C-alpha positions as CSV (number, residue, x, y, z in Angstrom):
1,M,-55.5,-50.8,27.5
2,D,-56.5,-49.4,30.8
3,N,-55.2,-45.9,31.4
4,K,-56.4,-45.8,35.0
5,K,-54.0,-48.4,36.3
6,S,-52.5,-47.4,39.7
7,F,-48.8,-47.2,40.3
8,K,-49.0,-50.2,42.7
9,E,-50.4,-52.4,39.9
10,E,-47.5,-51.6,37.5
11,S,-44.8,-54.1,36.8
12,W,-41.4,-53.8,38.5
13,G,-39.8,-52.8,35.3
14,T,-42.2,-49.9,34.8
15,K,-41.9,-48.8,38.4
16,F,-38.1,-48.8,38.1
17,L,-38.3,-46.8,34.8
18,V,-40.6,-44.2,36.3
19,I,-38.5,-43.8,39.5
20,A,-35.2,-43.7,37.6
21,T,-36.6,-41.1,35.2
22,I,-37.9,-38.8,38.0
23,T,-34.6,-39.2,39.9
24,L,-32.6,-38.3,36.8
25,L,-34.8,-35.2,36.1
26,I,-34.4,-34.0,39.7
27,A,-30.6,-34.7,39.7
28,G,-30.3,-32.9,36.3
29,A,-32.2,-29.8,37.6
30,I,-30.0,-29.7,40.7
31,A,-26.9,-30.1,38.6
32,I,-28.0,-27.2,36.3
33,V,-28.6,-24.9,39.2
34,I,-25.2,-25.8,40.8
35,A,-23.4,-25.4,37.5
36,A,-25.0,-22.0,36.8
37,F,-24.1,-20.8,40.3
38,Y,-20.6,-22.3,40.0
39,F,-19.8,-20.6,36.8
40,G,-21.5,-17.4,38.0
41,I,-19.3,-17.4,41.1
42,L,-16.3,-18.2,38.9
43,G,-16.9,-15.2,36.8
44,L,-17.6,-13.0,39.7
45,F,-14.5,-14.1,41.5
46,R,-12.5,-13.3,38.4
47,L,-14.0,-9.8,38.3
48,L,-13.3,-9.3,42.0
49,G,-9.7,-10.7,41.8
50,V,-10.3,-13.5,44.2
51,E,-7.4,-16.0,44.5
52,Y,-8.0,-19.7,44.6
53,T,-5.7,-22.6,44.1
54,S,-7.8,-24.8,41.8
55,L,-11.2,-25.1,40.2
56,W,-11.9,-28.1,42.5
57,S,-11.4,-26.0,45.6
58,L,-13.9,-23.5,44.1
59,L,-16.4,-26.3,43.4
60,W,-16.1,-27.5,47.0
61,F,-16.5,-23.9,48.2
62,V,-19.8,-23.6,46.2
63,L,-21.1,-26.9,47.3
64,A,-20.4,-26.1,51.0
65,Y,-22.1,-22.7,50.5
66,F,-25.2,-24.6,49.2
67,L,-25.2,-26.7,52.3
68,F,-24.9,-23.7,54.6
69,A,-27.4,-21.8,52.5
70,I,-30.1,-24.3,53.3
71,I,-29.8,-23.4,57.0
72,G,-29.3,-19.7,56.4
73,D,-32.3,-19.5,54.1
74,L,-34.4,-21.3,56.6
75,F,-33.4,-18.7,59.2
76,V,-34.2,-15.8,56.9
77,K,-37.6,-17.3,55.9
78,I,-38.5,-17.8,59.6
79,C,-37.7,-14.2,60.4
80,V,-39.7,-12.9,57.5
81,T,-42.6,-15.2,58.3
82,F,-42.7,-13.9,61.9
83,M,-42.6,-10.3,60.5
84,N,-45.5,-11.1,58.2
85,T,-47.6,-12.8,60.8
86,S,-47.2,-10.0,63.3
87,K,-49.0,-7.6,60.8
88,K,-46.9,-4.7,62.2
89,W,-44.7,-4.3,59.2
90,S,-45.5,-2.9,55.8
91,H,-44.6,-4.8,52.6
92,A,-41.7,-2.4,52.0
93,Q,-40.4,-2.8,55.5
94,V,-40.5,-6.6,55.2
95,A,-38.7,-6.5,51.9
96,I,-35.9,-4.2,53.4
97,H,-35.5,-6.5,56.4
98,F,-35.5,-9.5,54.1
99,L,-32.6,-7.9,52.2
100,L,-30.7,-7.0,55.4
101,I,-31.2,-10.3,57.1
102,S,-30.3,-12.2,53.9
103,F,-27.2,-10.0,53.5
104,F,-25.9,-10.6,57.0
105,V,-26.6,-14.3,56.9
106,N,-24.8,-14.6,53.5
107,W,-21.9,-12.6,54.8
108,A,-21.6,-14.8,57.9
109,M,-21.7,-18.0,55.7
110,I,-19.1,-16.7,53.3
111,S,-16.9,-15.5,56.1
112,I,-17.1,-18.9,57.8
113,L,-16.3,-20.7,54.5
114,D,-13.4,-18.3,53.8
115,E,-11.9,-19.4,57.1
116,L,-12.6,-23.1,56.5
117,F,-11.2,-23.1,53.0
118,R,-7.5,-22.1,53.0
119,S,-7.3,-22.6,49.2
120,I,-9.6,-19.5,48.6
121,K,-8.6,-16.1,49.8
122,L,-11.4,-13.5,50.0
123,M,-10.9,-9.9,51.1
124,V,-13.6,-8.3,53.3
125,H,-14.9,-6.0,50.6
126,T,-15.2,-9.0,48.3
127,E,-17.2,-10.8,50.9
128,V,-19.5,-7.8,51.3
129,I,-20.0,-7.4,47.6
130,L,-20.7,-11.1,47.1
131,S,-23.1,-11.1,50.0
132,L,-25.0,-8.0,48.6
133,I,-25.3,-9.6,45.2
134,I,-26.6,-12.9,46.6
135,A,-29.0,-10.9,48.9
136,F,-30.4,-8.9,46.0
137,L,-30.8,-12.1,43.9
138,D,-32.6,-13.7,46.9
139,L,-34.9,-10.7,47.0
140,A,-35.5,-10.7,43.3
141,T,-36.3,-14.4,43.1
142,D,-38.5,-14.4,46.2
143,T,-41.5,-16.4,45.1
144,K,-43.8,-14.9,47.7
145,S,-46.7,-13.0,46.1
146,K,-46.3,-9.2,46.1
147,K,-49.1,-7.1,47.6
C-alpha cells in the first residue's frame, strides 16, 4: 500500500469521504461556538432582565450579531494593526484602545440589532454592559502575542 498517494489520485468515494468529513468537522465547530454564545447570551439576558418574545428571535439576534461581528471585528483589527505598525503606541496603549474600539463597535452593532429586532427589547444600560463584556472577552481571547 502506497502511503504517498496524492489526493488527486484518490477515488471519487475517498475524495467525497474526506471532503464530507472536513465539512462536518468545520460545521460542528461553528455550531459549538454559536451554541455556546447563544446559551451564554440567553443566561446573560436572563440576568439583565431583557425581554424577548421567543427563543427563535433570540437565535436570529445572535446569528445577526455574528454576521455584523465579522465586519466589526475586521474594523477593530485594522485599527489595531495601524496602531502597531506606527510604532508610536506602547503595548498597554494598544490594549486599551483595542478595548475601547471593540466596546464602541459592539455597542453600535447591538444598538442597530436592537432597532432591527422588535421582538427583543434592550435598555441602554443593558447594551453597555453587554458591549463591555464582549469587549473584555475579545481582549482576553486576542491571540496576538503579548510583548
